[in-house]
N, C-alpha and C positions, 0 to 999 in steps of 0.2 A: 629243731622241730621235726617231728616224725611225719612221714608221708601219710596222707589221709587214707590211701588205699591199704597201706600196711595196718593202720589203726583199725580200719573197717574189717579186715580179715580176722584180727584178734577178737574184736568185739562180736563179730558174727559167730565165732566159735563159742564164745561165752553165751550168746543168745540161744544158739542151738542146743547147747548143753542144758541151759536153764529150761527151755521148752520141753526137751525130752525127759528131764528129771522132775517136771512139774514144779519148778522153782522160780518161774518167771516173776511172780509178784515179789518174792523175797529178794531176788536180784535187783529188781527195780528199786525197792526200798534201800538196798545197799548202795546202789548207784546214786540215789538222792543224797544219802549220807555223805558219800565221797564228794559229790559235787558241792555240797554245802561247805565241807571242810576246805575244799580247793578255793571256793569263792571267798571264804573268810580269811584265808591265809596266803598272802603273797609269798611268804617264806617257804611254805610247803611247795608251791609251784616252782619256785627257784631251785629248791632242793631236788625235786623230781626231774627237772629239765637239765640240771647241771651234770656235766660229764666228769667234773672234778670230785664229785661225791661218789665214793665206792658203792658198788651194787649191794654189798652186804649191809652197809649202813642204811641204804634206802629200804632194803627189805626189812631190816630191824625196825626202822621208823614206821613203816606201813603196818607191820605186825603190832607194834605198840599202840598206834592210833586206832586201828580197825580190827585187829585180830579177833577179839572176843565179841565185837559188835556186829559182825557181818556173818552171813551164811558161809558154811565151809566151801561151797563152790566159788563164791566171790573171793574168799581168802586164798584159795588155791590159784585163782586167776591172778591175783596180785602177786603171789609168790612166783608164779611162772613169768609174769612180766618182769619182775626183778631179776630173775635168773637169765632172762634174755636181754636185759638192758633196755627194756621198753617201758619203764615206769611212767614216762611222760604221757603215755596213752591215757592215764588216769585223769589228766588235766581236762581232756575233752570227752571223757567217757560218757557222760550223760547225753550230750548232743549226738555222739556217734551211735549210742544205743537207740535213741529215738529214730535216727536215720535207718539203721539196720532193721528195726521193728517195722517201720513204715514200708520199706522195700519188701520185707517178708509178707506183709499183709496187703501188698499191692496198693499202697496209698501214696499219693503225690500231693504236694502243695500247689495250689493255683493262686498266684498273686494277681489280684484284680485291682485295678486303679480306676476309680470312677469320679466324675465331677461332683456328684451328690450322693446322698445315702441311697443304698439299694433296699428295697422292701424285702421282707422275708420271702415273699413269693418270687421276686426276681432272683434272689440268691438261690432258692431251690431250683428254679428253672435253669439258671446258668450252671449250677452244679450238675444237674441231670444231663444237660447237653455236653458238658465237658467230660463227664463219665462215659457217655456214649462215644464221644470223639476219641478219647484216649484208651478206653477199655480198662481204666483204673478207677479206684475209689478216690474221690477228690476231697481235699481239705481246703476250703476257701479261706483265703486271707485277703480281706477287703480293706483298701485304704482310700481315703478321699484326697483328691488333688484337683483343685479348680482349674489348673492350667490345661487339663484335657478338654475343657470347655463343654463337653457333653459326650455321650457314648462311654466307652470304656476300653481299657487295654487289659489283656489277660496274658500271663506268662506261666506256662506249665513246662518245667524242665527247659528244653531248648526251643520249645514252640512259643512263638509270640504272635498274638492276634491283636492288632491295633485297629480298633473300630472307633477311635476317638475323633471328635470333630476337629480337633487340632491337627491330627494326622491327615484327615481328608482335606483340610484347608491348605496344609503344607504341600500335599501332592498336587492340588489344583494350581497352586501358585507356581510350582516348578514346571508344570505343563504349559502354563501361560507364558512363563518367562523364557522358555526355551526348548 
């Protein structure tokens, strides 16, 4: 398995080339096509990740599968990956491209856990406060978990804000116990 930082560098180069060439939409479509092929074929994943399969064979397979169906920039990217022995980057290409795009656009995910449903107004208010706190655009991902008992927890990157009733009770219990 390839290091995610290496994968991100390659995909960032593809992203920057796509943006500068005005081809981002076409590259996104290509990435969706590749992601679908990878999701549908365990054999393709095994082949791309296998070091026993020669690079030329992988390059030939990729060209056969996608050569005429993708933008020349995407085709050149796949060829370059084959030449460098990095074809396995294609397995996680869609997820990595989303991550690179989000970073470029200063967007971060905020994972919110609440005991109950949040109203649209609560979501907007929370989003605005988190954007002010982080200085980034926030993509709220809200999940329900009754074990928090009330309040909510928020995780943005390495930042964790735990305003749950459960956490407050646990802290009170630990203070009382010792």
